[in-house]
C-alpha positions, 0 to 999 in steps of 0.5 A, spaced: 500 500 500 502 506 498 503 512 503 497 516 499 492 510 499 494 509 506 492 516 508 486 516 504 483 510 507 485 513 514 481 519 512 475 515 510 475 510 515 474 509 522 480 512 524 478 519 521 473 519 527 478 518 532 483 523 530 477 528 529 476 528 536 483 530 537 485 534 531 482 540 528 477 539 523 481 543 518 487 538 518 483 532 516 480 535 510 482 530 504 484 536 500 490 537 505 493 530 503 493 532 495 498 536 492 496 543 492 498 550 489 497 557 492 495 554 499 498 557 505 498 551 511 499 556 516 491 558 515 489 552 519 495 551 523 493 548 530 492 553 536 496 559 533 504 558 534 505 560 541 506 553 543 512 553 538 516 557 543 517 551 548 521 548 543 525 554 541 527 555 548 529 548 549 535 550 545 536 558 547 541 558 552 541 562 559 549 563 557 555 561 553 562 560 555 568 558 551 573 552 553 578 548 549 577 541 546 584 537 545 584 530 545 590 528 542 587 529 535 593 534 533 588 540 533 586 545 538 579 547 538 576 552 542 568 551 542 562 554 545 558 551 550 551 553 551 548 552 558 541 551 560 539 551 567 546 550 569 547 544 565 551 544 558 546 542 553 550 543 547 557 545 544 558 549 537 565 551 534 567 558 536 568 561 529 573 565 531 579 562 528 579 567 522 581 572 527 587 569 530 593 573 529 601 572 531 604 577 536 606 582 530 598 582 528 599 578 522 592 574 521 590 568 518 584 566 513 577 565 515 578 559 511 580 555 518 573 556 520 569 552 523 574 548 527 570 542 530 568 535 529 563 530 532 567 528 538 568 535 540 561 537 540 559 531 544 564 531 549 560 535 554 556 528 555 562 525 557 563 530 563 556 529 565 556 521 565 555 517 571 562 513 569 566 520 571 571 519 577 567 523 582 573 524 588 579 520 591 578 513 591 583 507 594 583 500 592 581 496 599 587 491 598 592 497 598 588 501 603 589 495 608 597 494 606 598 502 608 594 501 614 598 494 616 604 498 616 607 496 609 609 489 611 614 486 606 618 480 606 625 481 609 629 478 604 626 480 597 622 487 600 616 484 596 609 486 600 605 480 601 601 478 594 594 478 598 594 486 598 595 486 590 592 480 587 585 484 588 587 489 583 581 489 578 577 484 582 575 488 589 572 495 591 574 502 591 573 506 597 572 513 597 576 517 602 577 525 603 582 528 599 587 530 604 587 523 607 588 520 599 594 525 599 597 522 605 596 515 603 600 516 597 605 520 600 606 515 605 607 509 600 612 513 596 616 514 602 616 507 604 617 504 597 623 509 596 626 507 602 625 500 601 629 500 594 634 505 596 642 504 598 645 497 597 640 494 601 635 496 596 639 494 590 640 487 593 632 486 594 631 488 587 636 483 584 633 478 589 626 479 586 629 477 579 630 484 575 636 484 570 642 486 573 643 492 568 636 495 570 638 494 578 645 498 576 641 503 573 637 505 579 644 507 582 641 506 589 636 511 588 629 508 590 626 514 587 628 511 580 623 506 580 618 511 580 615 512 573 611 517 570 606 517 564 601 523 562 598 524 555 601 527 550 604 534 553 603 539 548 595 538 549 596 541 556 603 542 557 602 544 564 597 539 567 600 533 563 607 535 565 606 536 572 607 529 573 614 530 570 615 536 575 613 532 581 618 527 578 624 532 578 621 534 585 623 527 588 630 529 588 628 532 595 626 525 597 632 522 595 636 527 598 633 526 605 633 518 604 640 517 602 643 523 605 646 526 599 646 533 597 644 536 590 650 534 586 648 527 587 640 527 588 636 523 583 629 524 581 624 519 578 623 517 571 619 520 565 616 515 560 615 517 553 609 519 549 610 520 542 614 513 541 609 510 546 603 511 542 607 508 536 606 515 533 614 516 532 616 515 525 622 511 527 627 512 521 626 519 521 631 521 527 635 516 523 635 520 517 635 527 519 637 527 526 630 530 529 624 527 532 620 528 525 620 532 519 613 535 518 609 541 516 602 545 517 597 541 513 595 547 509 601 547 505 598 542 501 595 547 496 602 549 495 604 542 492 602 540 485 602 532 487 600 530 494 601 523 496 597 521 502 600 515 504 598 511 510 594 517 513 586 517 512 586 525 512 579 526 511 577 521 517 583 523 522 584 530 521 576 532 520 577 539 522 582 541 516 579 536 511 577 542 507 584 544 506 585 537 502 578 538 498 580 545 496 587 543 494 584 538 489 579 544 486 586 548 485 589 543 481 593 539 486 593 532 484 592 527 490 594 520 490 592 515 496 596 509 498 594 504 504 592 497 506 585 498 505 580 502 501 579 508 506 574 514 505 580 519 503 581 515 497 574 519 495 579 525 494 584 521 490 585 521 482 588 514 484 588 509 490 593 504 491 592 498 495 598 495 498 599 489 502 599 490 510 607 492 512 610 492 505 610 500 504 618 499 504 618 495 498 613 500 495 618 506 496 624 502 494 620 500 488 619 507 486 626 508 487 628 503 483 625 506 477 627 513 479 635 511 479 634 506 473 631 511 468 636 517 471 630 521 474 633 523 480 636 530 482 643 529 482 645 536 484 640 535 490 643 529 493 650 531 492 649 537 496 644 535 501 645 527 502 650 522 504 649 519 498 656 521 495 660 519 501 664 514 501 664 507 505 669 502 507 668 495 504 672 492 510 669 494 516 662 498 513 664 504 516 664 511 513 671 513 510 674 518 515 679 524 513 683 521 519 683 514 516 687 517 510 691 523 512 696 522 518 695 527 524 688 530 521 685 535 525 677 536 524 676 543 521 672 548 525 665 548 524 662 554 523 655 553 519 650 554 524 654 550 529 658 552 535 662 547 539 662 547 546 667 545 551 665 540 557 665 546 562 661 550 557 653 551 558 649 553 552 644 559 553 637 558 554 633 554 549 630 561 546 637 564 545 640 557 542 640 560 534 645 555 532 647 547 533 651 546 540 656 540 539 659 538 545 667 537 543 667 530 545 662 528 540 665 533 535 672 530 535 668 523 535 665 524 528 671 527 525 670 529 517 668 525 511 670 523 504 667 523 497 671 521 491 672 527 486 671 526 479 675 532 477 681 530 480 680 522 481 682 523 488 678 523 495 676 529 498 675 531 505 667 533 506 665 536 513 658 537 516 659 544 514 659 543 507 652 542 505 648 546 500 652 552 497 658 551 502 659 544 498 659 548 492 664 552 494 669 546 495 669 545 488 668 538 488 664 533 483 663 527 487 662 520 484 655 517 486 657 510 483 663 506 482 668 502 487 675 506 488 681 504 492 684 509 498 691 508 502 690 508 509 695 512 514 698 505 516 699 503 509 694 498 507 689 499 501 681 498 502 676 499 497 671 504 498 664 505 495 659 511 495 653 510 499 649 511 492 652 506 489 651 501 495 643 503 494 643 502 487 646 495 487 640 493 492 634 496 489 636 494 482 637 487 484 632 486 489 626 491 488 625 491 481 617 493 479 616 485 478 618 483 485 615 489 488 609 488 485 609 480 487 611 483 494 606 488 495 600 487 490 601 493 486 601 492 479 608 494 476 605 499 471 602 503 477 609 503 480 612 505 474 607 511 473 607 513 480 615 514 480 615 518 474 609 522 476 613 524 483 620 525 478 616 530 474 614 534 480 621 535 483 620 540 489 612 540 488 611 533 491 608 533 498 608 526 502 603 526 507 605 520 512 600 517 517 602 513 523 599 507 521 605 505 517 610 506 523 606 500 527 610 495 524 617 492 527 621 495 521 617 501 520 624 505 521 626 502 514 619 504 511 621 512 513 628 511 510 626 508 504 620 514 503 625 519 505 630 516 500 625 517 495 623 524 497 631 526 497 632 523 490 626 527 487 628 534 491 622 533 495 624 535 502 624 542 505 620 546 499 614 550 500 610 545 497 615 539 496 617 535 502 614 530 507 611 530 514 609 524 518 602 525 522 600 522 529 599 525 536 600 532 538 608 530 539 612 537 538 613 539 545 619 543 542 614 548 540 613 550 548 621 548 549 620 553 555 617 548 558 623 546 562 622 552 566 616 548 569 618 541 569 626 542 571 625 548 576 631 546 581 627 543 587 633 545 592 632 552 590 625 554 587 623 561 585 618 564 589 618 571 586 613 571 581 616 576 576 623 572 575 624 566 571 625 559 575 632 556 576 633 550 572 636 543 574 633 537 571 634 531 576 629 526 573 631 522 567 627 519 561 626 512 559 621 508 554 615 505 557 616 499 552 620 496 557 615 495 562 610 493 556 615 488 554 615 485 561 619 490 565 625 487 562 630 489 556 631 485 550 636 479 552 636 473 547 641 467 547 645 471 553 646 477 549 643 484 551 641 488 545 638 494 549 643 499 549 646 502 556 643 509 555 636 506 553 636 501 560 630 501 564 629 501 571 625 496 575 618 499 576 615 500 583 611 506 582 607 508 576 603 515 576 598 515 570 594 522 568 590 522 562 594 516 559 589 510 559 594 508 553 599 506 557 595 500 561 588 499 559 589 500 552 597 498 552 599 494 547 600 487 550 595 490 556 593 483 558 601 481 559 602 487 563 596 486 567 598 478 569 605 478 569 608 485 570 603 489 575 604 484 581 611 487 582 608 494 582 607 496 588 603 503 587 599 505 581 596 512 581 591 514 576 589 521 575 582 521 570 576 524 569 572 518 566 573 511 569 578 507 564 581 500 564 587 503 567 583 505 573 580 498 574 587 496 575 590 502 579 591 502 587 589 510 587 584 514 583 584 521 583 578 524 579 580 530 575 576 536 572 573 535 565 575 540 560 568 544 560 570 545 568 577 547 568 579 551 574 586 552 573 589 555 567 593 552 561 595 552 554 594 548 548 598 547 542 597 544 535 603 541 530 598 540 524 596 547 524 599 554 527 595 555 533 596 556 540 590 557 545 589 558 552 585 552 556 581 558 559 578 557 566 570 556 565 565 559 569 561 552 570 561 549 577 565 543 578 560 537 576 563 532 581 568 532 587 574 533 583 581 537 582 585 539 577 591 535 576 596 540 578 592 541 584 593 533 585 600 533 585 601 539 589 597 536 594 601 530 595 607 534 595 604 538 601 603 532 605 610 529 603 613 536 606 609 535 612 611 528 613 619 529 612 619 536 614 621 538 608 618 545 606 621 546 599 616 540 597 610 545 598 614 551 596 615 547 589 608 548 588 607 555 591 603 558 585 598 552 585 597 552 592 595 560 591 591 559 585 596 563 580 598 557 575 599 563 570 605 565 573 608 558 571 605 559 564 608 565 563 615 563 565 614 557 560 612 562 554 617 567 555 622 562 555 620 558 548 622 560 541 615 559 538 612 563 544 616 569 546 612 575 546 605 571 548 602 571 555 597 567 558 593 573 560 593 575 552 591 568 550 585 567 555 582 574 553 582 571 546 580 564 548 574 567 551 572 570 545 573 563 541 580 566 538 587 562 538 593 565 537 598 563 532 605 561 534 612 563 531 615 559 526 620 560 520 615 560 515 608 560 514 606 554 513 611 551 517 616 547 513 621 543 517 627 542 513 626 549 509 632 552 512 636 546 510 634 546 503 634 553 502 639 556 507 644 550 507 643 549 514 646 542 516 641 537 518 642 534 526 646 528 523 653 526 524 654 528 516 650 534 517 646 531 511 640 526 510 643 520 512 641 513 508 647 509 510 648 507 518 654 505 520 652 503 527 654 496 529 646 494 530 645 496 523 650 492 520 649 486 524 641 487 522 643 488 515 640 494 515 646 499 514 642 501 507 635 501 506 632 494 505 626 491 505 624 486 510 617 482 511 613 484 517 615 480 524 608 477 524 603 480 520 605 476 514 603 470 510 610 468 509 616 467 513 616 473 518 622 478 518 626 475 512 630 480 509 629 480 501 635 479 498 635 477 491 643 477 490 649 477 495 650 484 496 657 487 498 655 491 504 649 487 507 652 482 512 647 481 517 649 477 524 647 470 523 642 466 528 648 461 528 653 467 530 648 467 537 648 460 538 641 460 535 637 455 531 636 458 524 630 455 523 627 458 530 621 462 528 619 463 536 617 471 536 622 472 541 627 470 537 625 473 531 627 480 534 634 478 533 633 473 527 637 476 521 636 472 515 636 474 508 633 470 502 631 471 495 623 473 494 623 467 489 624 463 495 620 467 501 614 467 497 614 459 497 614 459 505 608 460 510 607 463 517 609 458 522 602 459 525 599 457 519 600 449 520 596 450 526 589 453 523 592 461 523 589 464 517 589 472 517 594 478 519 590 482 524 591 490 525 589 495 530 589 502 527 586 508 531 578 509 529 577 516 525 573 519 531 574 516 537 581 518 539 585 513 543 579 511 548 577 518 550 571 518 546 569 511 545 565 511 551 561 516 549 554 512 547 552 517 542 558 517 539 559 509 539 553 507 537 554 511 530 561 509 530 560 501 529 555 497 525 552 494 532 550 500 536 543 499 539 541 504 545 536 498 547 541 492 547 535 488 544 541 482 544 543 481 551 549 478 549 552 485 547 557 488 552 554 495 552 550 499 547 556 499 542 561 493 541 568 492 538 568 488 532 573 485 527 573 487 519 574 481 514 573 481 507 567 477 505 570 472 501 575 470 507 569 470 512 565 465 507 571 461 507 572 460 514 564 458 515 562 465 518 556 469 517 556 477 517 555 479 524 557 472 528 560 472 534 567 470 533 573 468 538 580 471 535 586 468 538 593 470 537 600 466 538 598 462 544 605 462 547 605 470 547 598 473 546 594 475 550 599 474 555 605 469 557 603 463 561 596 462 558 595 455 561 597 457 568 591 462 568 585 459 566 580 464 569 584 470 565 585 466 559 577 466 558 577 473 560 582 476 556 581 472 549 578 476 544 571 475 543 567 480 538 563 481 532 565 479 525 563 484 520 564 483 512 567 489 509 569 489 502 574 495 503 578 490 507 583 486 502 583 478 503 588 475 508 587 481 513 583 483 518 582 489 522 579 491 529 579 498 531 584 500 537 579 505 541 574 501 545 574 499 552 577 492 553 574 487 558 576 487 565 575 481 571 570 486 573 566 486 566 567 479 565 563 478 572 558 483 570 557 480 563 556 473 566 552 474 572 547 480 570 541 478 568 541 483 562 548 481 560 551 488 561 559 488 561 559 492 567 563 492 573 558 494 579 564 495 584 567 501 579 562 503 574 567 501 568 563 498 562 567 494 557 565 494 549 567 487 549 564 481 552 571 478 553 578 481 551 579 486 546 583 489 541 590 488 545 588 481 546 592 480 539 598 485 540 604 484 544 610 489 545 616 488 540 623 491 541 628 492 535 636 492 536 637 498 531 632 502 535 636 501 542 643 503 540 647 508 544 651 511 538 646 514 534 647 521 533 641 526 534 638 532 537 637 532 544 629 533 546 627 541 547 634 544 546 639 545 540 644 541 543 647 534 539 647 528 543 647 520 542 643 514 544 637 514 547 632 520 547 625 520 549 620 520 543 626 521 538 631 514 538 627 509 542 623 503 541 616 504 538 613 497 540 609 495 533 602 493 535 600 492 528 604 485 528 599 480 529 597 473 526 590 470 528 586 464 528 578 466 527 573 461 530 566 462 530 562 462 537 555 464 536 550 466 530 549 474 530 542 474 530 538 476 537 536 469 538 543 467 538 541 462 533 539 465 526 544 470 522 544 477 524 538 481 522 541 485 516 544 478 513 537 476 513 534 482 510 539 481 504 542 487 505 550 485 507 556 484 502 555 477 499 548 476 501 544 481 497 538 480 494 536 482 487 533 489 490 539 490 493 543 489 487 539 494 483 540 499 489 547 498 489 548 499 481 543 505 482 538 502 478 532 506 482 535 513 480 532 515 473 536 520 470 531 525 465 533 529 459 
């Protein structure tokens, strides 16, 4: 029956009588149901229009105010909150970005507006949730331990297990804030005392920690204290208040060990950017800095934009307009990813590459460019190490001192100053050159190229780049083998780096081989290579973080940067490359050391003066804790360098950092095998997360709409800095600011220890004058000089940010190198594609090579593809370590370096295939959920999954939305699955979801992933995908799901709700460590300051963990229908992939659309 027929019958039939008693007669007149001309329906509008005011007033706010939304999406969005009856009822963009200006008054375009996304406008709902942390909470077992006087085993120092085995299973007690501060202060003092001195070191050794880890503690118990907050640039003051606290712990250490300021130690700060696997690990190897990047609106200055592994339209929603507008201006867009993504709709061509093989694709493009001589010879000779000579005897760079007796390195003058040991560089804002410690300068010596003009070797220092290289008058050879005499009279063969690279790509990375590896057609490889070469200086490589998340992500960076350098596409306005992930660049507020590293022995209490800076806290990578609180040691050999060495973890503070426990890679291994030795876990959060579930103390902090202490926020992808303005909204619950929490604990420690400086260290927080600290930071920073917090807050309250200072607009990292001949932050001063450090040589990675992924491959994992022997590729063999060359255990794979031709590798299989494992599984980050911060907002979650149901009609659903696994429909059918079924997804049983599965049957059941399967045509065969963002199961949620009549995965003791019935996406991940990311001799820029260093540096040179290295078995559990017996309803309706009926097929072909004319 048609709608018109129904309405006709309704008016003529019996229902008309019933309706007429309720609705004015005119409304039911039949003619009103027919198409009419010249008719005004308002003539018969019921009861006038006054009643409409009720609806209008619903959305008419009593007041509005501005707040900042910064959930590590790489943006700073000032939003307008509308308040009705004291409640924020909706959120809008401020529309003030077009008024933003820098300190000189230069304004930006109104094209920036509006700056928001669905997450931002829904964030207020999170603030009012009953799942907020509403005060200070102590876990029952931990509280008993404190009240019992911290009992311990006298030999090992370990507390009795009964106090800690209740994590995730027992109730939390809400206590007054002052009592919570006192409990934490007492625990910190006790734990520091226990593990200090020689006796403390002995206890740690008896607990089984690696001797090198214990040695790194240096008898200072506070060095077992670890601090990890969110990405610092999102809220530098609030987030790095944990680092400030770690620095203040030097006072505690001095008190316990009786040492002075010269020997005192602080706590340990965990990394951020690298921890999230956002760091592109090969970029520091090549350029010496954290990341090469640019502001995203640079795209309209390009001619060709290659969006590689980055779903711009989804993950960069507030600035997606710049990409679409660039397209209308003639910029050609090409997208590359391991699936079909929404950004591909903006592209002229989309290239799907097998997951984890991006390095091969890049090297295949390099092959074509070198083969056809499409490279920019001048650029690579002037700005890269490709002309420099490498010795074939020891695979080291040829040095001037090797061939010239008593050689003295040249004095460095190109934006460089060599400093003696007793010299100190000026503060960051005054560091206009590179500062090189003399010892490092002497170590690198000078380098050598083969001059074609004279037929002899010529010295090239790191000063000699760009125009300064031109002044040498040297024409360096790029190809050939030469012989040089060493100072001891021996002769050695040498070859240019270019020659070594060329040999590898020409023999092993031809388009046919690369096509078989990647799945990309040879013609597409040839076409793309030529297109890049045709757009020298105008090709923009926009790289996402997803391609970083493999063990060999560093090789991908080195290969793509090589491709960019060969075509002069680095450092140009419109032709360069950049990597995009979290809000990583704390260097934009490098004055932060005024806050994090203020000298706790001498705090500055005059608000008009800068702080005296002395750093007592040190950094380490959180990946060692996530690896089982251990370094990488295989076959008795330690692969973790001394500068990277972690300490045992006894105390952990988390703030806004669910990603480091509750959403950590290998999270369940941490919960089962690491946490039992950790004695205090403190979490500062405004929403109850899985990290809270397994904490000992949880402090409820303010949400973004109720900030009471000021802060700032900066964004790396756009040029904006803004205030976190203090908002007029009263606190919704009994919460405090993060800075107030750390200050409160410090005040209690001051009281307990009789050390007033601990309280004075936070003087202006206690006095509610946090802007004093903020202004110190702004005044001391390169990009923030001239700004004050008062300026930022005044404009933020109008919805307007400021523009921070950069050398160019848009910002282009590398512009000074390419355009002004400044040296890069490397030994050679050039982009380095050859790595002479021993771990690189032993790994067979001294030049960029392609390796199969360590786990995400259907073939033999981790193999170097080498079609022909190569003079410079000599990896350490498994036999050299006493290992069986056929041992493919996950642990061994990390150091197993085997080279084979592709013709052999393509005939091999992943070792788990014989056990029924079939699919690569990856865990990317969802477009709008931003880690886990928004996956728990119901109105967002139900729209971001295909399984959203606010009524939960299927009681198996853990919540109103649930996590799911995407699979290619044909693959699903082959596995005997129906779309929407519940499946169990298993990783390697020796390691995932945790080591020791057979010993923990309760945890094995709770933590093995159970999820829906979704048929998705955008997923290539052989691969599955599960989003990284949803809340995972805990002991408490599994108990709730199994025992509650409604099946809700709710921990009734805490209010935590999981989006999975069992396990979660991290059930199929683990932490991987790679030797080349743990070297002590890699030269790189130091964090925050313009000083050269080497070895470990947080978020620069460190492990990245590789969470996309997964291989899984998928087993059907239950049909997807609500009754648990029939298929999922959309399957029954024939509207899902591979189930379409004739009507659906017609719809998909557009058959119901009639085009006239």
